[in-house]
LUMLUMFI-133653 format. One record per atom (N, C-alpha, C, O): residue in one letter; x, y, z. Coordinates in steps of 0.02 Angstrom, whole numbers, plus 50000, padded with zeros to 5 digits. Each point is the difference from the previous one (the first is absolute). Example, Ala and Ser with C-alpha at 12.3 -4.5 7.8 and 13.67 -1.06 7.14 Angstrom:
# LUMLUMFI-133653
A506604971650390/A499555005950000/A500455006050000/A500524999950033/S499305005449931/S500425005950003/S499615005550037/S500255005550008/
# end
This chain:
# LUMLUMFI-133653
M444995143537391/M500555001249952/M500215007350005/M499585004549994/N501074996850018/N500235006850003/N500185002649931/N499994996249951/I500185010250045/I500125003049935/I500604997149964/I500004999549939/K500524998550099/K500594997249968/K499854993349969/K500234998449946/Q499374997450090/Q499814993549972/Q499555000949940/Q500044996349951/Y499545008650053/Y499515001249947/Y500315003049938/Y499744999149944/K500815004450065/K500305003849945/K500194995549941/K499835001649943/K500504992950071/K500224995649946/K499404997149962/K500024999249939/Q499454999550099/Q499424996949970/Q499645004949952/Q499744998049949/I500265008350070/I499605004849962/I500375003349942/I499695002549954/I500994997550048/I500375003949951/I499874997549929/I499915004149955/A500094989450035/A499934997349932/A499355002549968/A500005002049941/C499454997950097/C499385002249970/C499945007549999/C499625002849961/A500755000650083/A499965007350002/A500345003249941/A499835005649982/I500664991049988/I500365003149945/I499834996949933/I500215002649948/A499404992150053/A499834996749936/A499355003049974/A499605002650039/L500304996949897/L499375002249971/L499634994149971/L500294996049964/C499095003550052/C499574994949969/C499375003649981/C499514999950037/V500495003349905/V499455004449982/V499344996249998/V499475003050009/G500564990549978/G499394996250000/G499694999749932/G499434997649992/V500925004849958/V499724999649933/V500364994749960/V499914999449939/G500504996650095/G500364994749965/G499534994449982/G499424999950020/G500844995349942/G499604994349980/G499675000949934/G499734995249972/G500275010850000/G499705001249936/G500494999349944/G499935003149947/Y500574992850063/Y500544999149951/Y499984992849977/Y500074995450041/Y499825003549894/Y499904993349974/Y500654997249974/Y500315003049956/F499904991250071/F500634996949980/F499864993549965/F499594996050023/F500755002949921/F499934993649966/F500674997949972/F500435004249986/G499674989350007/G500654997449981/G500104998749927/G500494996849981/T499055005549978/T500074998849928/T500595003949973/T500045006050011/P500434990849953/P500575003549972/P499795005749954/P499474999749969/A500955005350028/A499865005749957/A499934997749928/A500384995849977/G499135007149988/G499914998549929/G499494994649988/G499814998949942/T499954997650111/T499514994749989/T499325001950027/T499544995949999/Q500395010250024/Q499365002350026/Q499495000349943/Q500175001749944/Q499204996650072/Q499485000249949/Q499905007149975/Q500115004850035/N499684995649901/N499875006549971/N499415003350036/N499524996750020/V500535009849987/V499475003750032/V499505002349948/V500195002949949/V499174995950064/V499485002349954/V499895007450013/V499815002050055/T500305001949894/T499945007350009/T499415003049962/T499805005750015/N499924990749939/N499445002849961/N499364999550042/N499784994550016/Q499945011050000/Q499375000250037/Q499414999749951/Q500065001849941/T499384996050085/T499404999849958/T499845007049977/T499955004650040/K499974996249894/K499865006749973/K499285002050014/K499544996049994/Q500385010250024/Q499355002650015/Q499695002649936/Q500235004949971/T499244991850007/T499685002149937/T499385004250012/T499735003049953/K500044997250108/K499395003650017/K500135004350061/K500274997550049/P499545008849949/P500125004450058/P499684997150063/P499464997249998/L500895003650059/L499734997750063/L499415004350022/L499995006049990/T499534990750039/T499455003750029/T500245003550063/T500534998350026/E499095006449997/E500195003750061/E500064995350059/E500435000950043/A499134994049960/A500024995350056/A500634995850000/A500274998450053/R499984999949887/R500604995849996/R500655004050006/R500514997350020/N499465008949961/N500605004250001/N500125002750070/N499955006050012/T500204989550035/T500065001850070/T500665003550014/T500435000649956/Y499655001750106/Y500625003250020/Y500594995149996/Y500565002149988/V499304991550022/V500544995149995/V500254999449928/V500604999949988/V498934999949965/V500184999749929/V500405006249981/V500524999549967/Q499255006350054/Q500345006249982/Q500695000550032/Q500485002249968/A499574995750095/A500655000350034/A500504995249967/A500585001649993/A499184992449988/A500444995149968/A500255002549933/A500584999049983/K498995004249979/K500215002849936/K500495005750009/K500495000649962/K499395003550089/K500425005850011/K500704998150025/K500505002649975/S499534992950074/S500634998750034/S500294993049988/S500574998750019/G499054996949951/G500244993249986/G500654999949961/G500454996050016/P499635008349932/P500624999949961/P500635001850041/P500564998749978/A499355004450080/A500585001950041/A500264994350042/A500555000450028/V499074994249978/V500204994350041/V500404995149958/V499794998049946/V500805000250079/V500464995749963/V500154993750040/V499874999750061/G500424995449905/G500254994050034/G500765000650007/G500335002749957/I499934994850098/I500725000150013/I500244993050014/I499774996850048/T500685000749910/T500274993350008/T500735000550022/T500405003649970/T499764992850083/T500675000150029/T500294993049998/T499704995350027/Q500895003949943/Q500334993650003/Q500314999050069/Q500345004550026/V499544989750003/V500214998750069/V500554994750000/V499944994849968/F500605006750068/F500564995350006/F500104998350074/F499895004150044/Q500324989749968/Q500124997750068/Q500674996350004/Q500294998249949/K499945000850112/K500614996150012/K499824992750012/K499544998550039/D500834996949928/D499894992950013/D500444997750059/D500345004150031/I499664989449983/I500374997650058/I500765000749992/I500374999550049/F499855001749889/F500715001149988/F500175007449994/F500545001949978/N498965002450042/N500085007249999/N500075002849929/N500295005349989/R499444990949963/R500005002449931/R499355003849987/R499474998150026/T500575007149934/T499415003849982/T499634996449943/T500294998949947/I499094999450065/I499614996549950/I499355003749986/I499745003550044/Y500004995749896/Y499365003149981/Y499434996150033/Y499954993949993/A499615009750043/A499474996850037/A499315001149970/A499524996650020/G500425007949933/G499355001449970/G499885007449993/G500475003949999/E498904997949995/E499825007049991/E499465002050049/E499584995950020/G500445010450000/G499475002850042/G499645005349960/G500315003849962/V499044996550047/V499595004949962/V499605004250048/V499674997450045/G500375009149947/G499605004750038/G499725005349953/G500014999149939/S499765006250089/S499705005449961/S500355006650014/S500405000550047/G499445004549914/G500275006750009/G499545005049967/G499554998249963/V500575008250052/V499575005349973/V500445005549971/V500435002850034/L499454998849902/L500345005749968/L499725006550030/L499405001149999/I501055003150027/I499765005950036/I500165006649964/I499755005350020/D500664994549927/D500155006249964/D500204998549928/D500064994249980/N500045011049982/N500184999249929/N500744998349989/N500204998649944/E500195001450109/E500714998349995/E500134992550005/E500574997849993/G498914998350020/G500084992850004/G500154997450069/G500264994450007/H499595009450045/H500104997650069/H499414995650021/H499425001949991/I500744992450037/I499494995250023/I500094998950074/I500564998550023/V498905002150015/V500044998550071/V499744992950011/V499514997949969/T500824998450075/T499824993250016/T500204998650071/T500205004550037/N499764989149984/N500214998150067/N500734997950000/N500264997349951/N500085004050104/N500694997850008/N500064992549992/N500474997549968/H499064998850062/H500074992749998/H499884997149930/H500164994249988/V499585009849966/V499914997749931/V500675000149963/V500124995649958/V500315009250057/V500615000949961/V500644998950041/V500555000649972/S499394997950092/S500594999750043/S500504994749978/S500595000650014/G499184994249952/G500464994849978/G500225000649928/G500284995349972/A499605010549998/A500165001049929/A500754999349987/A500415003150034/S499774992849918/S500704999049982/S500275006149964/S499715002349950/N500835000550077/N500315006049971/N499535006049997/N500095004549960/G499394995450082/G499545005650002/G499575000649938/G499755005449985/E500174989149977/E499605000249939/E499384995650006/E500034994650029/V499425007849943/V499374996249999/V499705000549930/V500215004149959/T499294991750028/T499635000449938/T499325002950014/T499644997750044/V500185007549919/V499375003550011/V499534998449941/V500175001049942/S499234996650075/S499504998449950/S499485005550000/S499655001150049/L500305002449894/L499545005649994/L499304997549983/L499914994349981/S499605010150027/S499314998149990/S499844998149928/S499524996449987/D500895005949965/D499884998349930/D500324993449980/D499974998049941/G500334998550107/G500294993549986/G500755000049986/G500304994749998/T499995011249993/T500725000349987/T500394999450065/T499745001750054/T500874996049942/T500444999550058/T500635004149989/T500275000349945/V499965003050108/V500595004149997/V500434998750062/V499764997250049/K500875004749947/K500434999350057/K499915005850049/K499905005849979/G500124992750084/G499955005150051/G500594999850047/G500284994750013/T499905011150013/T500565000550047/T499735002150068/T499625004950005/V500574991650047/V499805001750068/V500405006150022/V500614999650010/M499055006149999/M500345006250019/M500195000050074/M500515002750020/G499074994150020/G500134999950071/G499434996550035/G499444999549974/T500694998250087/T499494996650040/T500015002650071/T500495003050022/D498974995750013/D499955001950070/D499644994550038/D499394999349996/E500994996750041/E499724994350036/E499515002350055/E499514996550013/Q500625009150018/Q499585002250055/Q499295001449979/Q499534998650038/S500375004049903/S499325001449975/S499764994949949/S499435000249980/D501014995250000/D499864995049949/D499835003349933/D499554997849964/L500825007550020/L499905003549936/L500644999849959/L500554999550027/A499375001049907/A500575000249954/A499795003749938/A499405000749986/V501105001649976/V499865003449937/V500414996649945/V500604998950007/V499064999649938/V500324997249940/V499955005149944/V499495003549994/K501034996949965/K500005004849944/K500034996249934/K500404995449992/I499175006749961/I500024997449932/I500065005849951/I499845005750018/D500394992949921/D499975005149948/D499275001049984/D499664995349981/P500095010850025/P499275001149991/P499774998349930/P500285002649951/P499224993150041/P499734998549934/P499635006049971/P499815004650036/K500104995349899/K499685005749967/K499295001150024/K499785005750006/N499874988950009/N499305000650021/N499924999550075/N499494997550024/I501005004950013/I499994999350073/I499385003450029/I499815005549980/Q499874991250068/Q499415002650033/Q500074999350076/Q499744995250029/P500605009550003/P500094999550073/P499345000950037/P499525002949973/V500464994750087/V499405000450041/V499925007150027/V500495003650009/A498904998350004/A499865006350034/A500064998850075/A499724995250027/I500645009250008/I500124999150071/I499435003150040/I499825005849989/G499904990450057/G499465002450042/G500235002450068/G500605001150010/D498934999850035/D500145002650067/D499754994950051/D499414999650014/S501054996450014/S499804994850047/S499775002950067/S499654996650038/D500535009649976/D499785003150063/D499255001749999/D499705001050053/S500014999249888/S499295001849995/S499544994049999/S499395000749995/L500894993350011/L499594993949996/L499514999550058/L500135002250055/Q499294994749929/Q499494998750050/Q499864992650003/Q499974996649948/V499945000850111/V499824992950008/V499334998749965/V499525003650011/G500474991349948/G499394998249964/G499995002349928/G499584997749961/E500875006850020/E499995002249930/E500314994649955/E500384995850024/P499465004449911/P500244994749955/P500764999749995/P500345005150006/A499914988949984/A500714998849989/A500074995049944/A499634995149996/I500855006149959/I500104995749942/I500734997949998/I500455004250005/A499674989449989/A500684997349998/A500154997349930/A499604996349972/I500985005750001/I500224997449935/I500714997350008/I500445003650024/G499664990249956/G500664997050005/G500044993649961/G499614998749954/N500884997250063/N500134993849963/N499974993950047/N500524997150014/P498895001050009/P499954994450046/P500214993549968/P499814998649943/L500584997550093/L500194993349978/L500405000049936/L499984995149962/G500395010250024/G500445000249942/G499715004049943/G499435002350002/L500974998449945/L499825004449944/L499444997249957/L499715003649960/E500124989950049/E499444997249963/E499355003750017/E499525000049961/F500475003150097/F499405003650022/F500155007550009/F499715003350043/K500734999249916/K500225007050006/K499425004849992/K499534998749962/G500515006850073/G499495005249993/G499334998250030/G499495002949981/S500494992250065/S499364998150030/S499745005650044/S500375003350036/V498974997649961/V499665005350037/V499534997050052/V499584995749983/T500485006450078/T499524998150052/T499775006450035/T500355005149999/S499074994750032/S499755005950033/S499704998350067/S499824994350014/G500145010750028/G499724999350067/G499935006850031/G499815004949966/V500354995550098/V499965006450035/V500625001050042/V500394995450012/I499695010750012/I500505001450051/I499724997450066/I499525002850027/S500784991949998/S499744996850061/S500195003850063/S499615000450047/A500995002349954/A500245003750059/A500605004149980/A500334998649950/L499815006550089/L500585004349989/L500454999850061/L499804998050055/A500825004149935/A500495000650055/A500074993450039/A500015000050061/R500034994549902/R500074993550032/R500724998950024/R500485001449963/T499604996150097/T500654998150026/T500004992450010/T499594997350037/I500874999349930/I500034992750006/I500674997650028/I500094994150013/D500375010649997/D500654998450031/D500245006050039/D500325004549973/D499524995650091/D500155005950042/D500745001949999/D500165005950003/Q500284989149992/Q500715001550008/Q500325002449935/Q500395004850002/G499464992149941/G500375001549940/G499655004049947/G500325003049957/Q499014997250046/Q499625003249946/Q500175007449996/Q500025003550050/R500084998949888/R500235006949992/R499445005150002/R500095005550027/F499334992849946/F499435004650001/F499354996049995/F500014994249980/P499425008950038/P499364996549998/P499834997949929/P500205003249951/L499424991350043/L499844997149935/L499265000549984/L499595001150045/I500254998049891/I499314999949977/I499774992749997/I500354995849972/Q499075002750057/Q499724993349994/Q499435000149950/Q499585004550001/T500414990549954/T499474999549950/T499774992849995/T500384995450014/D498995003649965/D499764993349988/D500004998249926/D499764994649981/A500525009749978/A500094998349929/A500464993949996/A500535000050031/A499274994949931/A500394993849997/A500705001349973/A500085002649945/I500424995550094/I500705000949981/I500364993350011/I499954997150054/N500405000649895/N500324993450003/N500755000749989/N500245005349980/P500154989250034/P500715000249986/P500145002149928/P499694997449954/G500765007450037/G500145002849935/G499755007249995/G500245003849957/N499284998050087/N499755006850000/N500475004950034/N499925006149992/S500564991550046/S500445004450037/S500305005349953/S500284998449948/G499675007850073/G500265005549959/G499495002949952/G500145005049967/G499274991950029/G499485002449954/G499655006150027/G500185002750053/A499324999549910/A499655006350015/A499364998850039/A499594995949982/L500335007850072/L499365000750033/L499735006849981/L500325005150013/L499094995049957/L499725006149972/L499365002050037/L499664995850030/N500175010649965/N499345002250023/N499514999849942/N500194998049944/A499205004050067/A499494999649948/A500145004649941/A499714999249947/D500745005750063/D500195004549945/D500594997349960/D500255003449955/G499974990650061/G500574997049965/G500675002950020/G500484999549962/E499565003650097/E500625003050023/E500364995250048/E499684996450038/L500995003649960/L500404995750042/L499985002550072/L500195005650015/I499564990050030/I499975001950071/I500444995450043/I500115001550059/G500134992949912/G500424995650039/G500364995049957/G499804998649943/I500744998650085/I500384994749967/I499804993450034/I500054999450061/E499734995949899/E499694993950027/E500464995450039/E500614999749989/G499074996950057/G500304994350034/G499454995050012/G499495000149965/M500594995550083/M499494995050014/M499505002750050/M500104999650061/G499345003249913/G499485002550044/G500135007150025/G499545003350025/F501074999049970/F500185006750022/F500375003549944/F500284996849956/A499725009850046/A500365003949950/A500375005750033/A499795002750051/I500784999149920/I500405005750024/I499685006449973/I499965000849939/P499825003750104/P499695006249976/P500475004049956/P500595000750016/I499165001849928/I500445003449952/I500285006450030/I500555002049982/N499085001350063/N500275006150030/N500604998650044/N500475004050003/S499534990250030/S500574998050041/S500584997849956/S500595000750019/A499254996649923/A500514997349955/A500365005449960/A500574998949978/K499115006850012/K500275005149954/K500715002150016/K500435000149956/S499705001650107/S500665002550017/S500534994549992/S500575001449983/I499234992450030/I500464994449993/I500174999049927/I500584999049982/I498915001149976/I500104999249927/I500445005649973/I500464998749961/D499395007550059/D500395005749977/D500734999450021/D500455001649961/S499674996150100/S500694999350024/S500384994749961/S500585000849984/I499084993650001/I500334994749961/I500175002649930/I500554998749975/I498985004849994/I500135002649932/I500585005050002/I500415000149954/K499615004150097/K500515005250004/K500674997450024/K500535001949973/N499464993750077/N500634997950033/N500184992749991/N500554998050018/G498994998049955/G500114992949995/G499914996450067/G500134994050005/K499645009650045/K499884997350067/K499565004850038/K499865005649977/V499914992250081/V499585004250042/V500415002950057/V500314996350038/I499705010349967/I500365003450054/I499495002150053/I499535003749985/R500584994050076/R499525001350054/R500345003550059/R500614999250010/P499005004550028/P500265002650064/P500084994250049/P499634995149996/Y500865005450048/Y500184994550044/Y500005002350072/Y500315005150017/L499354991150026/L499955001750071/L500484995850042/L500225002350053/G499924991749925/G500464995750037/G499714997150063/G500354999550051/V499014998649946/V499674997450060/V499564994049981/V499704999949946/W500284995250098/W499544994349993/W499545000150060/W500244999950057/A499125000249932/A499525000950054/A499394995649990/A499884997449945/V499745001750108/V499384996249997/V499445003950035/V500135004050045/D499254994749933/D499445003350033/D499774995850060/D500254994550012/R499275008250025/R499784996750061/R499704993149986/R500134995350038/Q499485004049910/Q499684993649985/Q500524994649984/Q499954994350023/T500545007549936/T500524995249982/T500424998150061/T500174994250009/A499995010750032/A500394998550060/A499614995450047/A500294995550030/A499065005849978/A499604995950045/A499974992749978/A499994995550042/R500005003449893/R499994993249975/R500644996250018/R500014993950000/N500515009950017/N500644996950019/N500175001250073/N500584999650021/N498895001750018/N500065000750073/N500485005650021/N500364999350049/V499645006049913/V500405006050017/V499515005750014/V499555001249961/S500545002250094/S499575005650018/S500415006350008/S500594999850015/Y499085005949974/Y500325006550010/Y499475005350009/Y499414998949986/E500795006850039/E499545005450014/E499875004249937/E500425000349955/G498995002750042/G499845004449945/G499704996249941/G499974993950000/D499825010049949/D499674997149942/D500435000649937/D499764998649945/G500875003350062/G500435000949942/G500334993549979/G499724994650008/L500885006049964/L500374994349973/L500624998750043/L500395004550013/L499684989350008/L500574998050041/L500614998849955/L499974996049953/I500585007350062/I500624999149962/I500354993750024/I500204999650059/V499894995549896/V500334993750019/V500724999749976/V500394996050025/Q499785008149925/Q500705000349978/Q500125006549962/Q499555002749967/L501064999750039/L500215006149965/L500624998649960/L500434996050020/D499635007249923/D500635000249964/D500455004750040/D499855005950007/P500714991550021/P500415004250044/P500295006249965/P500205004750033/T499824995149900/T500265005849963/T499435003849965/T500135004649962/G499254993450052/G499425003049966/G499775006450032/G500245001950053/P499285001549915/P499765006550023/P499705000050070/P500135004550040/M499484990349977/M499684999950066/M500524999150055/M499975003450052/A500514992149938/A500514999050050/A500425006350010/A500185001750056/K499985001649889/K500395006250005/K499635005450039/K500315004550029/A499024995149970/A499605005050036/A499934998450074/A499685003750037/G500614990749985/G499994998350071/G499454995350021/G499934998650059/I499674998949894/I499464995350016/I500304993050007/I500474998349964/V499264997750082/V500294993550014/V499474994549997/V499405001449999/E500834992449998/E499554994350000/E499585000150064/E500255001450054/G499114996949939/G499555000150057/G499605006550006/G499505000250035/D500725005149929/D499615006149997/D499384998749957/D499974995249962/T499535009150046/T499374999349963/T499875006249958/T499965005550027/I499984993749908/I499855005649955/I499265001650007/I499574995849988/A500285010450032/A499315002150011/A499735004349943/A499424999249979/Q500995005349994/Q499775004649948/Q500565001549951/Q500604999850017/I499205001749921/I500455002849949/I499705006649978/I499445000349976/D500955005050032/D499775006849983/D499335001650031/D499565003149969/G500364994950095/G499395001850036/G499404995649987/G499475001250029/K500604993749929/K499444995549984/K500124993250031/K500554997249995/D498935000150037/D500064993650033/D500204994549951/D499784999949942/V500624995450081/V500204994249961/V499864993850042/V500314999050053/T499234996849924/T499824994050038/T500124993549962/T499974994650029/T500165005949906/T500134994049960/T500635001149957/T500185005749985/L500134988849995/L500585000549955/L499805003149934/L500405003749970/M499004994950006/M499775002849937/M499995007650003/M500215003449953/E499554999350103/E499985007250008/E500715002950001/E500125005249970/L500344991450064/L500695002350001/L500305000149931/L500325004849980/K499594989749983/K500294999549933/K499725005449954/K500365003149961/E498984998050043/E499695005049956/E500265007050016/E500125004049954/K499974997550110/K500255006650018/K500735001049977/K500185005449978/I500224989450029/I500705000549979/I500065000149924/I500405003849973/D499214992049993/D500034999749927/D499785006649968/D500175001349942/A499445002650094/A499795006549974/A500555005250003/A499935005549972/K500624992850061/K500575004550005/K500544998149950/K499924995349961/S500635008650040/S500574998749957/S500634999350042/S500035002850055/P500474993649921/P500644999650036/P500265007150014/P500005004349956/G500234996850105/G500255006650019/G499495004350035/G500185004950032/D499164993249964/D499485003750035/D500084998950076/D500264994950022/T499505009950016/T500014999450073/T499294999150025/T499545003649980/I500364991650065/I499354998850030/I500055000750076/I500544999350029/L498895002150002/L499975000550073/L499734993350027/L499434998249985/V500974998350053/V499794993650029/V499865000950074/V500445002150038/S498954996349982/S499825000150071/S499994992750023/S499704995849968/Y500635002850088/Y500074993150022/Y500024999750076/Y500125004950035/T499754989049990/T500014998950072/T500644996450019/T500184994949971/H500185008050078/H500624997050024/H499974999650076/H499965005050035/N500064988749990/N499964998950073/N499395003450030/N500035002950054/G499414996649910/G499375002750025/G499905007449990/G499485002750018/K501025000749954/K499945007249989/K499975001649925/K500364997149960/M499205007750022/M499935001949930/M500555005049981/M500125004850036/K500214993949907/K500525004449975/K499885001349926/K499624996449967/S500705008750007/S499975001549928/S500705001849975/S500405002950036/T499744995249902/T500645001649970/T499945000549925/T499574997049969/Q500875006950001/Q500035000649927/Q500424994449971/Q500554998650025/V499204998249924/V500364994549966/V500065001649927/V499505001349966/T501134998750008/T500125001049929/T500014993349964/T500404995650017/L499165003649934/L499924993649966/L500594998449956/L500285004349967/G499924989350034/G500534997749957/G499724997749934/G499465002049980/Q500924993749985/Q499804997749934/Q500124992549992/Q500514997350022/S499014999449947/S500094993049982/S499764999149928/S499645004349975/S500574990349992/S499784998949932/S499834992749990/S500184995750041/S499455002849904/S499754993349988/S500534995249976/S499894994050002/N500695008649975/N500544995549979/N500665003850002/N500524997149984/
# end
């Protein structure tokens, strides 16, 4: 298979994102207003916990549990006559991150929200209206805004870059709907920097064995100190350090503004699976935006990206991370192979946005 034949096959997956945290969104067809009442009264503690019972999980749940909310989205579909009909409700989770009422959740939890409105169920059992401020399909993140309640208790933000494999992990969310809101499960950090979709994944993910079920999407993954280290999905979580800039951009701009390279490329392993070979260990360019930054710099299809700013690039994840660390308008040094010869050129990054 030559590069032209391969190009059409690879483009769809090269530009799509499948973060791999989907599936944690619970959909049910019960009409609005007929959902069972949620039991909110917890068993009252009449006797102080012993030291053995007052574990880090108990403490983390008390500290950060109130920051985890339920998000209900009314879902509409088209019937065979192209009429918009009510199809039911979807339920996911979210996490209050500040005193202004900003909630971070997954894009797939709120992407179908009618008129950008959702219903937010707080930990005390009250429900309020929420407005979707913005979404980002590439990272599967979104931000919802509510009027901050008087007793608001946002989560403490942790440092996902400091995580160690094997350390405790605690998941809080709403598995299987709001009847089980605020459910707590625990486990460990199973692995870090997981890649499950070479072509579309935006950044490495956190893997945990803490039980996570449909409905947990958008919930909190905590460390033993009760700090937010990730946004939940099915078995994987989006590291909070990677999510911060995306969340901040949505809050500030209503969308995510990213630097743009204008290139679609594959690594050696992906190319080999499709019977395409090339020299070097970099990334093979299979398509260029003809008006994009790379094309303007004189780079062409079939060239191989070897380095960005003097650092080797061998995977798409490495390329994305290096570019995402820049801003639109920044200039980078791209070293590449053209017709067997190594060249270098300055490339000024363009701009793209999530909507």
